[in-house]
GUGU-739570 format. One record per residue: x, y, z of N, C-alpha, C in turn; residue in three letters. Coordinates in steps of 0.1 Angstrom, whole numbers. Layout:
N
@nxx = X; nyy = Y; nzz = Z; caxx = X; cayy = Y; cazz = Z; cxx = X; cyy = Y; czz = Z; type = ALA
...
This chain:
143
@nxx = -565; nyy = 438; nzz = 584; caxx = -577; cayy = 440; cazz = 576; cxx = -580; cyy = 428; czz = 567; type = MET
@nxx = -569; nyy = 423; nzz = 561; caxx = -571; cayy = 411; cazz = 552; cxx = -575; cyy = 399; czz = 559; type = GLY
@nxx = -569; nyy = 397; nzz = 571; caxx = -572; cayy = 385; cazz = 579; cxx = -587; cyy = 385; czz = 584; type = ALA
@nxx = -591; nyy = 397; nzz = 587; caxx = -605; cayy = 399; cazz = 592; cxx = -615; cyy = 396; czz = 581; type = VAL
@nxx = -612; nyy = 401; nzz = 569; caxx = -621; cayy = 399; cazz = 558; cxx = -621; cyy = 384; czz = 554; type = LEU
@nxx = -609; nyy = 377; nzz = 554; caxx = -609; cayy = 363; cazz = 551; cxx = -617; cyy = 355; czz = 561; type = ARG
@nxx = -615; nyy = 358; nzz = 574; caxx = -623; cayy = 350; cazz = 584; cxx = -638; cyy = 353; czz = 583; type = VAL
@nxx = -642; nyy = 365; nzz = 581; caxx = -656; cayy = 368; cazz = 580; cxx = -662; cyy = 362; czz = 567; type = MET
@nxx = -655; nyy = 362; nzz = 556; caxx = -659; cayy = 355; cazz = 544; cxx = -660; cyy = 340; czz = 546; type = THR
@nxx = -650; nyy = 334; nzz = 553; caxx = -650; cayy = 320; cazz = 556; cxx = -662; cyy = 316; czz = 564; type = GLY
@nxx = -665; nyy = 323; nzz = 575; caxx = -676; cayy = 320; cazz = 583; cxx = -689; cyy = 322; czz = 576; type = TRP
@nxx = -690; nyy = 332; nzz = 568; caxx = -702; cayy = 335; cazz = 560; cxx = -705; cyy = 324; czz = 550; type = GLY
@nxx = -695; nyy = 319; nzz = 543; caxx = -696; cayy = 308; cazz = 533; cxx = -700; cyy = 295; czz = 540; type = LEU
@nxx = -693; nyy = 292; nzz = 551; caxx = -696; cayy = 280; cazz = 559; cxx = -710; cyy = 281; czz = 564; type = LEU
@nxx = -714; nyy = 292; nzz = 570; caxx = -728; cayy = 293; cazz = 576; cxx = -739; cyy = 292; czz = 566; type = GLY
@nxx = -737; nyy = 299; nzz = 555; caxx = -747; cayy = 298; cazz = 544; cxx = -748; cyy = 284; czz = 539; type = ILE
@nxx = -737; nyy = 278; nzz = 536; caxx = -737; cayy = 264; cazz = 531; cxx = -744; cyy = 255; czz = 540; type = GLY
@nxx = -741; nyy = 255; nzz = 553; caxx = -747; cayy = 245; cazz = 562; cxx = -761; cyy = 249; czz = 565; type = LEU
@nxx = -765; nyy = 261; nzz = 566; caxx = -779; cayy = 265; cazz = 569; cxx = -788; cyy = 261; czz = 557; type = LEU
@nxx = -783; nyy = 264; nzz = 545; caxx = -791; cayy = 261; cazz = 533; cxx = -793; cyy = 245; czz = 532; type = ASP
@nxx = -783; nyy = 238; nzz = 535; caxx = -784; cayy = 223; cazz = 534; cxx = -794; cyy = 218; czz = 545; type = ILE
@nxx = -793; nyy = 224; nzz = 557; caxx = -802; cayy = 220; cazz = 568; cxx = -816; cyy = 223; czz = 564; type = ALA
@nxx = -819; nyy = 235; nzz = 558; caxx = -832; cayy = 239; cazz = 555; cxx = -839; cyy = 230; czz = 544; type = VAL
@nxx = -831; nyy = 225; nzz = 535; caxx = -836; cayy = 217; cazz = 524; cxx = -836; cyy = 202; czz = 527; type = GLU
@nxx = -832; nyy = 198; nzz = 539; caxx = -832; cayy = 184; cazz = 541; cxx = -846; cyy = 177; czz = 542; type = LEU
@nxx = -856; nyy = 185; nzz = 542; caxx = -870; cayy = 179; cazz = 543; cxx = -875; cyy = 174; czz = 530; type = ASP
@nxx = -867; nyy = 174; nzz = 519; caxx = -871; cayy = 168; cazz = 507; cxx = -869; cyy = 177; czz = 494; type = GLY
@nxx = -865; nyy = 189; nzz = 496; caxx = -863; cayy = 198; cazz = 484; cxx = -848; cyy = 198; czz = 480; type = GLY
@nxx = -840; nyy = 189; nzz = 485; caxx = -826; cayy = 189; cazz = 482; cxx = -823; cyy = 181; czz = 469; type = LEU
@nxx = -818; nyy = 189; nzz = 459; caxx = -814; cayy = 183; cazz = 446; cxx = -799; cyy = 181; czz = 446; type = THR
@nxx = -794; nyy = 174; nzz = 437; caxx = -779; cayy = 171; cazz = 437; cxx = -772; cyy = 184; czz = 433; type = ILE
@nxx = -777; nyy = 192; nzz = 424; caxx = -771; cayy = 205; cazz = 421; cxx = -770; cyy = 214; czz = 433; type = THR
@nxx = -781; nyy = 215; nzz = 440; caxx = -782; cayy = 223; cazz = 452; cxx = -772; cyy = 218; czz = 463; type = TYR
@nxx = -771; nyy = 205; nzz = 465; caxx = -762; cayy = 199; cazz = 474; cxx = -747; cyy = 202; czz = 470; type = LEU
@nxx = -744; nyy = 200; nzz = 458; caxx = -730; cayy = 202; cazz = 453; cxx = -727; cyy = 217; czz = 455; type = VAL
@nxx = -736; nyy = 226; nzz = 452; caxx = -733; cayy = 240; cazz = 453; cxx = -730; cyy = 244; czz = 468; type = PHE
@nxx = -738; nyy = 239; nzz = 477; caxx = -737; cayy = 243; cazz = 491; cxx = -725; cyy = 235; czz = 498; type = HIS
@nxx = -722; nyy = 223; nzz = 493; caxx = -710; cayy = 217; cazz = 499; cxx = -698; cyy = 224; czz = 494; type = LEU
@nxx = -698; nyy = 229; nzz = 482; caxx = -686; cayy = 237; cazz = 477; cxx = -685; cyy = 250; czz = 485; type = MET
@nxx = -696; nyy = 256; nzz = 489; caxx = -695; cayy = 268; cazz = 498; cxx = -689; cyy = 264; czz = 511; type = LEU
@nxx = -693; nyy = 253; nzz = 517; caxx = -688; cayy = 249; cazz = 530; cxx = -673; cyy = 246; czz = 528; type = CYS
@nxx = -669; nyy = 239; nzz = 518; caxx = -654; cayy = 236; cazz = 516; cxx = -646; cyy = 249; czz = 514; type = ALA
@nxx = -652; nyy = 259; nzz = 507; caxx = -645; cayy = 272; cazz = 505; cxx = -644; cyy = 279; czz = 519; type = GLY
@nxx = -655; nyy = 279; nzz = 526; caxx = -654; cayy = 285; cazz = 539; cxx = -644; cyy = 279; czz = 549; type = GLY
@nxx = -644; nyy = 265; nzz = 549; caxx = -634; cayy = 259; cazz = 557; cxx = -620; cyy = 262; czz = 553; type = LEU
@nxx = -617; nyy = 262; nzz = 540; caxx = -604; cayy = 266; cazz = 536; cxx = -600; cyy = 280; czz = 540; type = LEU
@nxx = -609; nyy = 289; nzz = 539; caxx = -606; cayy = 303; cazz = 543; cxx = -604; cyy = 304; czz = 558; type = LEU
@nxx = -610; nyy = 295; nzz = 566; caxx = -608; cayy = 295; cazz = 580; cxx = -596; cyy = 287; czz = 585; type = LEU
@nxx = -590; nyy = 280; nzz = 576; caxx = -579; cayy = 271; cazz = 580; cxx = -567; cyy = 280; czz = 585; type = ALA
@nxx = -561; nyy = 275; nzz = 596; caxx = -550; cayy = 283; cazz = 602; cxx = -538; cyy = 283; czz = 593; type = HIS
@nxx = -534; nyy = 272; nzz = 587; caxx = -523; cayy = 271; cazz = 578; cxx = -528; cyy = 267; czz = 564; type = ARG
@nxx = -530; nyy = 276; nzz = 556; caxx = -534; cayy = 273; cazz = 542; cxx = -522; cyy = 271; czz = 533; type = ARG
@nxx = -523; nyy = 260; nzz = 525; caxx = -512; cayy = 258; cazz = 516; cxx = -511; cyy = 269; czz = 505; type = PRO
@nxx = -499; nyy = 273; nzz = 502; caxx = -497; cayy = 284; cazz = 492; cxx = -493; cyy = 278; czz = 479; type = VAL
@nxx = -502; nyy = 279; nzz = 468; caxx = -498; cayy = 273; cazz = 455; cxx = -488; cyy = 282; czz = 448; type = PRO
@nxx = -481; nyy = 275; nzz = 438; caxx = -472; cayy = 282; cazz = 430; cxx = -480; cyy = 289; czz = 419; type = SER
@nxx = -472; nyy = 297; nzz = 411; caxx = -479; cayy = 304; cazz = 400; cxx = -484; cyy = 294; czz = 389; type = ARG
@nxx = -477; nyy = 283; nzz = 387; caxx = -481; cayy = 273; cazz = 378; cxx = -494; cyy = 266; czz = 383; type = ALA
@nxx = -495; nyy = 264; nzz = 396; caxx = -507; cayy = 258; cazz = 401; cxx = -519; cyy = 268; czz = 399; type = ALA
@nxx = -517; nyy = 281; nzz = 401; caxx = -527; cayy = 290; cazz = 399; cxx = -532; cyy = 291; czz = 385; type = LEU
@nxx = -522; nyy = 290; nzz = 376; caxx = -525; cayy = 290; cazz = 361; cxx = -534; cyy = 278; czz = 358; type = ALA
@nxx = -530; nyy = 266; nzz = 363; caxx = -538; cayy = 254; cazz = 361; cxx = -552; cyy = 255; czz = 367; type = VAL
@nxx = -553; nyy = 262; nzz = 378; caxx = -566; cayy = 264; cazz = 385; cxx = -575; cyy = 272; czz = 377; type = THR
@nxx = -570; nyy = 282; nzz = 370; caxx = -578; cayy = 292; cazz = 362; cxx = -586; cyy = 285; czz = 351; type = ALA
@nxx = -580; nyy = 274; nzz = 345; caxx = -586; cayy = 268; cazz = 334; cxx = -600; cyy = 262; czz = 337; type = VAL
@nxx = -601; nyy = 253; nzz = 347; caxx = -615; cayy = 248; cazz = 350; cxx = -624; cyy = 258; czz = 356; type = PRO
@nxx = -619; nyy = 268; nzz = 363; caxx = -628; cayy = 279; cazz = 368; cxx = -634; cyy = 287; czz = 357; type = VAL
@nxx = -626; nyy = 291; nzz = 347; caxx = -631; cayy = 298; cazz = 336; cxx = -640; cyy = 289; czz = 327; type = LEU
@nxx = -637; nyy = 277; nzz = 325; caxx = -645; cayy = 268; cazz = 318; cxx = -659; cyy = 266; czz = 324; type = ALA
@nxx = -659; nyy = 264; nzz = 338; caxx = -671; cayy = 263; cazz = 345; cxx = -680; cyy = 275; czz = 344; type = GLY
@nxx = -674; nyy = 287; nzz = 344; caxx = -682; cayy = 299; cazz = 342; cxx = -688; cyy = 300; czz = 328; type = MET
@nxx = -680; nyy = 296; nzz = 318; caxx = -685; cayy = 296; cazz = 304; cxx = -696; cyy = 286; czz = 302; type = VAL
@nxx = -694; nyy = 274; nzz = 308; caxx = -704; cayy = 263; cazz = 306; cxx = -717; cyy = 266; czz = 315; type = LEU
@nxx = -716; nyy = 276; nzz = 324; caxx = -728; cayy = 280; cazz = 332; cxx = -732; cyy = 268; czz = 341; type = GLN
@nxx = -723; nyy = 262; nzz = 348; caxx = -726; cayy = 252; cazz = 358; cxx = -724; cyy = 258; czz = 371; type = TYR
@nxx = -732; nyy = 256; nzz = 381; caxx = -743; cayy = 248; cazz = 383; cxx = -756; cyy = 255; czz = 379; type = PRO
@nxx = -756; nyy = 268; nzz = 377; caxx = -768; cayy = 275; cazz = 373; cxx = -767; cyy = 282; czz = 360; type = TYR
@nxx = -778; nyy = 282; nzz = 353; caxx = -778; cayy = 289; cazz = 340; cxx = -782; cyy = 303; czz = 342; type = ARG
@nxx = -773; nyy = 312; nzz = 338; caxx = -776; cayy = 326; cazz = 340; cxx = -777; cyy = 335; czz = 328; type = TYR
@nxx = -775; nyy = 329; nzz = 316; caxx = -777; cayy = 336; cazz = 304; cxx = -787; cyy = 330; czz = 295; type = ARG
@nxx = -796; nyy = 337; nzz = 290; caxx = -806; cayy = 332; cazz = 281; cxx = -806; cyy = 342; czz = 269; type = ASP
@nxx = -799; nyy = 339; nzz = 258; caxx = -799; cayy = 348; cazz = 247; cxx = -790; cyy = 360; czz = 251; type = GLY
@nxx = -795; nyy = 372; nzz = 249; caxx = -788; cayy = 384; cazz = 252; cxx = -789; cyy = 389; czz = 266; type = ALA
@nxx = -799; nyy = 384; nzz = 274; caxx = -801; cayy = 389; cazz = 287; cxx = -793; cyy = 380; czz = 297; type = SER
@nxx = -789; nyy = 387; nzz = 308; caxx = -781; cayy = 380; cazz = 319; cxx = -789; cyy = 382; czz = 332; type = VAL
@nxx = -791; nyy = 371; nzz = 338; caxx = -797; cayy = 371; cazz = 352; cxx = -785; cyy = 372; czz = 362; type = ASP
@nxx = -784; nyy = 383; nzz = 369; caxx = -772; cayy = 385; cazz = 377; cxx = -772; cyy = 377; czz = 390; type = TRP
@nxx = -783; nyy = 373; nzz = 395; caxx = -782; cayy = 365; cazz = 408; cxx = -776; cyy = 351; czz = 405; type = PHE
@nxx = -780; nyy = 343; nzz = 395; caxx = -773; cayy = 331; cazz = 392; cxx = -759; cyy = 333; czz = 387; type = PRO
@nxx = -756; nyy = 344; nzz = 380; caxx = -743; cayy = 346; cazz = 376; cxx = -733; cyy = 348; czz = 388; type = ALA
@nxx = -738; nyy = 356; nzz = 398; caxx = -730; cayy = 358; cazz = 410; cxx = -729; cyy = 345; czz = 418; type = CYS
@nxx = -739; nyy = 337; nzz = 418; caxx = -739; cayy = 324; cazz = 425; cxx = -728; cyy = 315; czz = 418; type = ALA
@nxx = -728; nyy = 315; nzz = 405; caxx = -718; cayy = 307; cazz = 398; cxx = -704; cyy = 312; czz = 401; type = ASP
@nxx = -702; nyy = 325; nzz = 401; caxx = -689; cayy = 331; cazz = 404; cxx = -684; cyy = 327; czz = 418; type = LEU
@nxx = -693; nyy = 327; nzz = 428; caxx = -689; cayy = 323; cazz = 442; cxx = -686; cyy = 308; czz = 442; type = VAL
@nxx = -694; nyy = 300; nzz = 435; caxx = -692; cayy = 285; cazz = 434; cxx = -678; cyy = 282; czz = 428; type = PHE
@nxx = -675; nyy = 289; nzz = 416; caxx = -663; cayy = 286; cazz = 410; cxx = -651; cyy = 292; czz = 417; type = TRP
@nxx = -653; nyy = 303; nzz = 424; caxx = -643; cayy = 308; cazz = 433; cxx = -639; cyy = 298; czz = 444; type = GLY
@nxx = -649; nyy = 292; nzz = 450; caxx = -646; cayy = 282; cazz = 460; cxx = -640; cyy = 270; czz = 454; type = CYS
@nxx = -644; nyy = 266; nzz = 442; caxx = -638; cayy = 254; cazz = 435; cxx = -624; cyy = 257; czz = 432; type = ALA
@nxx = -621; nyy = 269; nzz = 427; caxx = -607; cayy = 273; cazz = 424; cxx = -598; cyy = 273; czz = 437; type = GLY
@nxx = -604; nyy = 278; nzz = 448; caxx = -596; cayy = 277; cazz = 461; cxx = -593; cyy = 263; czz = 465; type = LEU
@nxx = -603; nyy = 254; nzz = 463; caxx = -601; cayy = 240; cazz = 467; cxx = -591; cyy = 234; czz = 458; type = LEU
@nxx = -592; nyy = 236; nzz = 445; caxx = -582; cayy = 231; cazz = 435; cxx = -568; cyy = 236; czz = 438; type = LEU
@nxx = -567; nyy = 249; nzz = 440; caxx = -553; cayy = 255; cazz = 442; cxx = -547; cyy = 249; czz = 455; type = ALA
@nxx = -555; nyy = 248; nzz = 465; caxx = -550; cayy = 242; cazz = 478; cxx = -546; cyy = 228; czz = 476; type = SER
@nxx = -553; nyy = 220; nzz = 469; caxx = -550; cayy = 206; cazz = 466; cxx = -537; cyy = 205; czz = 458; type = GLY
@nxx = -535; nyy = 214; nzz = 448; caxx = -523; cayy = 214; cazz = 440; cxx = -511; cyy = 219; czz = 448; type = LEU
@nxx = -513; nyy = 228; nzz = 458; caxx = -502; cayy = 232; cazz = 466; cxx = -498; cyy = 221; czz = 475; type = ALA
@nxx = -507; nyy = 213; nzz = 480; caxx = -503; cayy = 201; cazz = 489; cxx = -496; cyy = 191; czz = 480; type = MET
@nxx = -500; nyy = 189; nzz = 468; caxx = -493; cayy = 180; cazz = 459; cxx = -479; cyy = 185; czz = 456; type = LEU
@nxx = -477; nyy = 198; nzz = 455; caxx = -464; cayy = 204; cazz = 452; cxx = -454; cyy = 201; czz = 464; type = GLU
@nxx = -460; nyy = 200; nzz = 476; caxx = -451; cayy = 197; cazz = 487; cxx = -445; cyy = 184; czz = 487; type = ARG
@nxx = -452; nyy = 174; nzz = 480; caxx = -448; cayy = 161; cazz = 479; cxx = -437; cyy = 159; czz = 468; type = LEU
@nxx = -436; nyy = 168; nzz = 459; caxx = -427; cayy = 167; cazz = 448; cxx = -412; cyy = 169; czz = 453; type = LEU
@nxx = -402; nyy = 163; nzz = 447; caxx = -389; cayy = 165; cazz = 451; cxx = -384; cyy = 180; czz = 448; type = PRO
@nxx = -374; nyy = 184; nzz = 455; caxx = -369; cayy = 198; cazz = 454; cxx = -365; cyy = 200; czz = 439; type = GLU
@nxx = -368; nyy = 211; nzz = 433; caxx = -365; cayy = 214; cazz = 419; cxx = -353; cyy = 223; czz = 417; type = ARG
@nxx = -347; nyy = 228; nzz = 428; caxx = -335; cayy = 237; cazz = 426; cxx = -323; cyy = 229; czz = 422; type = ARG
@nxx = -314; nyy = 235; nzz = 415; caxx = -302; cayy = 228; cazz = 410; cxx = -292; cyy = 228; czz = 422; type = THR
@nxx = -287; nyy = 217; nzz = 425; caxx = -277; cayy = 216; cazz = 436; cxx = -264; cyy = 224; czz = 433; type = PRO
@nxx = -259; nyy = 230; nzz = 443; caxx = -246; cayy = 238; cazz = 441; cxx = -235; cyy = 230; czz = 447; type = VAL
@nxx = -224; nyy = 230; nzz = 439; caxx = -212; cayy = 223; cazz = 444; cxx = -204; cyy = 232; czz = 453; type = ASP
@nxx = -203; nyy = 229; nzz = 466; caxx = -196; cayy = 238; cazz = 475; cxx = -182; cyy = 232; czz = 479; type = LEU
@nxx = -177; nyy = 222; nzz = 472; caxx = -165; cayy = 215; cazz = 476; cxx = -152; cyy = 224; czz = 474; type = SER
@nxx = -153; nyy = 234; nzz = 465; caxx = -141; cayy = 242; cazz = 463; cxx = -140; cyy = 254; czz = 472; type = HIS
@nxx = -150; nyy = 256; nzz = 481; caxx = -149; cayy = 267; cazz = 491; cxx = -141; cyy = 263; czz = 503; type = TYR
@nxx = -133; nyy = 272; nzz = 508; caxx = -124; cayy = 269; cazz = 519; cxx = -132; cyy = 274; czz = 532; type = THR
@nxx = -128; nyy = 268; nzz = 543; caxx = -135; cayy = 271; cazz = 556; cxx = -128; cyy = 282; czz = 563; type = GLY
@nxx = -130; nyy = 294; nzz = 558; caxx = -123; cayy = 306; cazz = 565; cxx = -128; cyy = 308; czz = 579; type = HIS
@nxx = -141; nyy = 306; nzz = 581; caxx = -147; cayy = 309; cazz = 594; cxx = -141; cyy = 299; czz = 605; type = ALA
@nxx = -138; nyy = 287; nzz = 601; caxx = -133; cayy = 277; cazz = 611; cxx = -119; cyy = 281; czz = 615; type = GLU
@nxx = -111; nyy = 286; nzz = 605; caxx = -97; cayy = 290; cazz = 608; cxx = -97; cyy = 302; czz = 617; type = GLN
@nxx = -105; nyy = 312; nzz = 614; caxx = -106; cayy = 324; cazz = 623; cxx = -110; cyy = 320; czz = 637; type = ARG
@nxx = -120; nyy = 311; nzz = 638; caxx = -124; cayy = 307; cazz = 652; cxx = -113; cyy = 301; czz = 659; type = ALA
@nxx = -105; nyy = 293; nzz = 653; caxx = -93; cayy = 286; cazz = 660; cxx = -83; cyy = 297; czz = 664; type = ALA
@nxx = -80; nyy = 307; nzz = 655; caxx = -71; cayy = 318; cazz = 659; cxx = -76; cyy = 326; czz = 671; type = GLU
@nxx = -89; nyy = 328; nzz = 672; caxx = -95; cayy = 336; cazz = 682; cxx = -94; cyy = 329; czz = 696; type = ASN
@nxx = -93; nyy = 316; nzz = 696; caxx = -93; cayy = 309; cazz = 709; cxx = -78; cyy = 306; czz = 713; type = VAL
@nxx = -69; nyy = 311; nzz = 705; caxx = -55; cayy = 309; cazz = 709; cxx = -49; cyy = 298; czz = 701; type = GLY
@nxx = -54; nyy = 294; nzz = 690; caxx = -48; cayy = 284; cazz = 682; cxx = -50; cyy = 270; czz = 686; type = GLY
@nxx = -61; nyy = 267; nzz = 694; caxx = -64; cayy = 254; cazz = 698; cxx = -68; cyy = 245; czz = 686; type = LEU
@nxx = -63; nyy = 233; nzz = 686; caxx = -67; cayy = 224; cazz = 674; cxx = -81; cyy = 220; czz = 674; type = PRO
Protein backbone atom coordinates (compact mmCIF):
# COMPACT_ATOMS: atom_id res chain seq x y z
CA MET A 1 0.00 0.00 0.00
CA GLY A 2 2.83 2.41 0.85
CA ALA A 3 4.64 1.79 -2.44
CA VAL A 4 1.45 2.34 -4.42
CA LEU A 5 0.76 5.62 -2.62
CA ARG A 6 4.38 6.75 -3.16
CA VAL A 7 4.26 5.96 -6.89
CA MET A 8 0.86 7.60 -7.37
CA THR A 9 2.03 10.72 -5.52
CA GLY A 10 5.26 10.80 -7.54
CA TRP A 11 3.44 10.59 -10.87
CA GLY A 12 0.91 13.17 -9.70
CA LEU A 13 3.58 15.68 -8.68
CA LEU A 14 5.60 15.12 -11.84
CA GLY A 15 2.53 15.37 -14.07
CA ILE A 16 1.19 18.52 -12.44
CA GLY A 17 4.61 20.17 -12.51
CA LEU A 18 5.27 19.43 -16.18
CA LEU A 19 1.74 20.19 -17.32
CA ASP A 20 1.60 23.54 -15.55
CA ILE A 21 5.00 24.56 -16.94
CA ALA A 22 3.91 23.55 -20.45
CA VAL A 23 0.66 25.52 -20.16
CA GLU A 24 2.42 28.70 -19.03
CA LEU A 25 5.20 28.66 -21.65
CA ASP A 26 3.26 31.10 -23.82
CA GLY A 27 4.31 34.07 -21.70
CA GLY A 28 2.66 33.81 -18.30
CA LEU A 29 5.63 32.03 -16.73
CA THR A 30 7.10 33.92 -13.75
CA ILE A 31 10.21 32.88 -11.84
CA THR A 32 8.16 32.02 -8.72
CA TYR A 33 5.81 29.87 -10.79
CA LEU A 34 8.74 28.13 -12.50
CA VAL A 35 10.58 27.44 -9.22
CA PHE A 36 7.41 26.06 -7.64
CA HIS A 37 6.67 23.67 -10.49
CA LEU A 38 10.28 22.58 -10.94
CA MET A 39 10.26 21.67 -7.25
CA LEU A 40 7.10 19.61 -7.82
CA CYS A 41 8.84 17.80 -10.69
CA ALA A 42 11.94 17.13 -8.56
CA GLY A 43 9.81 15.79 -5.70
CA GLY A 44 7.90 13.57 -8.10
CA LEU A 45 11.09 12.19 -9.62
CA LEU A 46 12.52 11.44 -6.18
CA LEU A 47 9.37 9.59 -5.18
CA LEU A 48 9.55 7.56 -8.40
CA ALA A 49 13.24 6.69 -8.00
CA HIS A 50 13.90 2.98 -7.65
CA ARG A 51 16.66 3.38 -5.08
CA ARG A 52 16.08 6.37 -2.89
CA PRO A 53 18.86 7.35 -0.49
CA VAL A 54 17.85 6.97 3.14
CA PRO A 55 18.94 9.92 5.32
CA SER A 56 20.05 9.61 8.92
CA ARG A 57 18.15 11.16 11.80
CA ALA A 58 20.65 14.01 11.91
CA ALA A 59 20.03 14.74 8.22
CA LEU A 60 16.28 14.76 8.82
CA ALA A 61 16.73 17.19 11.71
CA VAL A 62 18.85 19.46 9.49
CA THR A 63 16.20 19.21 6.77
CA ALA A 64 13.43 20.33 9.11
CA VAL A 65 15.03 23.75 9.74
CA PRO A 66 14.78 25.22 6.21
CA VAL A 67 11.40 23.58 5.62
CA LEU A 68 9.90 25.18 8.72
CA ALA A 69 11.63 28.49 8.00
CA GLY A 70 10.21 28.51 4.47
CA MET A 71 6.71 27.91 5.79
CA VAL A 72 7.09 30.71 8.33
CA LEU A 73 8.47 33.12 5.71
CA GLN A 74 5.56 32.18 3.41
CA TYR A 75 7.63 31.50 0.32
CA PRO A 76 6.72 31.08 -2.57
CA TYR A 77 3.12 32.13 -1.88
CA ARG A 78 1.71 34.48 0.73
CA TYR A 79 -1.11 32.71 2.52
CA ARG A 80 -1.65 34.81 5.62
CA ASP A 81 -2.92 38.35 5.72
CA GLY A 82 -3.47 39.47 9.29
CA ALA A 83 -5.70 36.99 11.10
CA SER A 84 -7.15 35.31 8.00
CA VAL A 85 -5.50 32.34 6.28
CA ASP A 86 -6.02 31.48 2.64
CA TRP A 87 -5.86 27.67 2.63
CA PHE A 88 -5.06 27.07 -1.04
CA PRO A 89 -1.73 28.97 -1.01
CA ALA A 90 -0.97 27.46 2.42
CA CYS A 91 -1.41 23.94 1.02
CA ALA A 92 0.66 24.87 -2.04
CA ASP A 93 3.46 26.09 0.23
CA LEU A 94 3.24 22.88 2.26
CA VAL A 95 3.59 20.75 -0.88
CA PHE A 96 6.47 22.95 -2.14
CA TRP A 97 8.39 22.70 1.13
CA GLY A 98 7.63 18.99 1.44
CA CYS A 99 9.26 18.45 -1.96
CA ALA A 100 12.15 20.75 -0.99
CA GLY A 101 12.65 18.78 2.22
CA LEU A 102 12.65 15.52 0.27
CA LEU A 103 15.24 16.91 -2.12
CA LEU A 104 17.43 18.21 0.71
CA ALA A 105 17.17 14.98 2.72
CA SER A 106 18.11 12.92 -0.34
CA GLY A 107 21.08 15.17 -1.03
CA LEU A 108 22.27 14.88 2.56
CA ALA A 109 21.87 11.10 2.44
CA MET A 110 24.08 10.96 -0.66
CA LEU A 111 26.66 13.15 1.10
CA GLU A 112 26.58 10.84 4.12
CA ARG A 113 27.55 7.94 1.87
CA LEU A 114 30.75 9.78 0.99
CA LEU A 115 31.73 10.26 4.63
CA PRO A 116 34.16 7.77 6.19
CA GLU A 117 32.74 5.05 8.43
CA ARG A 118 32.02 6.44 11.90
CA ARG A 119 31.92 3.21 13.90
CA THR A 120 34.73 2.50 16.36
CA PRO A 121 36.99 -0.28 15.10
CA VAL A 122 37.07 -3.40 17.26
CA ASP A 123 40.34 -5.16 18.04
CA LEU A 124 39.87 -8.86 17.21
CA SER A 125 43.51 -9.95 17.65
CA HIS A 126 42.92 -11.60 21.04
CA TYR A 127 40.21 -13.98 19.74
CA THR A 128 41.34 -17.52 18.90
CA GLY A 129 40.30 -19.34 15.79
CA HIS A 130 38.15 -22.12 17.28
CA ALA A 131 36.25 -22.70 14.05
CA GLU A 132 39.45 -23.41 12.08
CA GLN A 133 40.65 -25.96 14.68
CA ARG A 134 37.32 -27.80 14.64
CA ALA A 135 37.28 -27.89 10.84
CA ALA A 136 40.73 -29.52 10.84
CA GLU A 137 39.59 -32.12 13.39
CA ASN A 138 36.50 -32.96 11.32
CA VAL A 139 38.57 -33.76 8.25
CA GLY A 140 40.85 -36.12 10.12
CA GLY A 141 43.48 -33.70 11.33
CA LEU A 142 44.78 -32.57 7.94
CA PRO A 143 47.13 -29.60 8.25
